[in-house]
N, C-alpha and C positions, 0 to 999 in steps of 0.2 A: 420197258418200252414195248408197245404193242406192234407186232409185225403185221404188215399188209399182206393179205392172202390173195392168191390169183383170182379167186371167186369174187373179190371186191372190185376188180378192175374190168372195165368194159371198153371196147373200141368207142371213141368219141368223147371219152371223159377228159376233163382237165386235170392234169397232174403236175407234180414237180419231180424231176429226176436228177440224179447225179451222173454226169458223163464220166467215162473212164479217165479222161485227162484231168477231171476235177475231183477225183476221189481223195486226193491228199488234202485239198482245201475244204471239201464238202460243199462247194458252190452248187446251187440248185439251178436248173433250167426248167422253165415252165413250158408246157405244150399240151397238145391234144393227142391221145393215144390212137395210133394207127393199127399196130399189131402187138400182140402179147407174145414174147419170144420164149419165156420160161415155161416149160411143160409141167413141172411139178407144182403141187398146190401151194407150197410155201418155199421160201429161200431165205437163209440167214442174212444175206446182204440186200435183199429186196428183189421183187419180181422185175425181170428185164423186159423192157418194152421198146418199140420203135414209135417215135412221134410222127405226126403229119409232116414235119420238117425233115424227116429221115434221120434225125439224131437218135442214137441208141443209148439207153442208160437204165439204171435201176430206180424204181419208184420209191420215193421217200415221203411224199404227201399226196393226198387226193383232195381236190377242191370240190 
């Protein structure tokens, strides 16, 4: 599986994230990136972002 890198994500992009409470089910939430919270270039579980809706989760897909 290809991991998504921090450099691939920009503010304003449409993404699908998994929220903390949805990690067990893997349910994805769509939204637009507001802030990138992960400082490292990669992360094994996905780059953590805050959406415009203020929800926080790890990026699983970029649209």
